[in-house]
Steps between C-alpha positions, in 0.01 A plus 500: 500500500209475737459881504481522124244227488288674762504826309385326184219324688382829651494656162288225354267521793457871450423464136256220561331704773462800276335294223269339748384836639437630153294196417289537815439868437381430146268223615349718777434787260324286239298283738476663844374275784359579843831435663704715263431858408657652192755759611391743234202552271501610144204680344452400140428783251140526390429427135494821304224584253608446141517825308318494167713642223285690248625470146489835322412475130411832332403328172158637400226235493175692440398847381187667638342812352160557667397785268480265199444170689837352411624206702766338287778248531847643444734314265875568525635580155818640351580589141363339184704397198492860370639640827162650590321454829323167490126481542284264707414166349150510638286801399342504847842536665752783517875481449757642738835596345718279722827657380404818686402569860207325662206723602588675824874489447693816406457574135221470248322167484342421160186293446328458164183330380280451196228757425290247311503152354350330198230372730416845639615687812835441670655595832567865415200574276384771742842626618430840340221551755732526802540843650761682705461399863379147421657217698700214353599207722767243424488176702846348538600135497569513875147624572592863556331782317633816337262790433541768236309817416441594138657837411417528131485348148706544186453387138812436295582360156525122488861521386607757759803412709450671835825481694347649814294184554818310568708760684618418858322689774477500878119542473275200443265557208280286276412531133219301340517463120244393241417563135284785374449693178416331168565138405775469240462175297859527370657490846217300655490753781345829603664825403534641852558400862321617811716552809344524844742641761474441873705564814533305820214592727 
């Protein structure tokens, strides 16, 4: 009976001793004194520099055409009630067809604007003056810029349905559209459309 009791007492002593040592080691590590030196040192990791994540937004924000002094706000538009490309609400702005690719993305980006207004000139009044080789710049919503080079101009009937403008392509192109020809009071629109074609510079 004495032997069993002794074994139990030794066991308790060992457990108590282990806990005590652990407590001392923890205290020495947190608050070292002159009489006790921490048995090991731990180097804390240095704070790392936070990486700024740049948000990419290819949505066009401004259109610049130096040749004709155009610096216009870009409105994102889709289709009107007649299933035609919608036009900008402000005659000083241009409208990007948001159901197609953004300028700089693969495919043909479409931007249209008024040629005139009841008050006089509009954003694309002088679009017919651009020439092959002229530069067109699109400023994106994320601050980036996309540059195009004019390759040519085309005049089509106002009612023409040009499928090639909407066809998928691996090449990034841009087409600017405005009215031209003669004013038709019956349709309240011009009889023709001017297309300015450009490719990614």
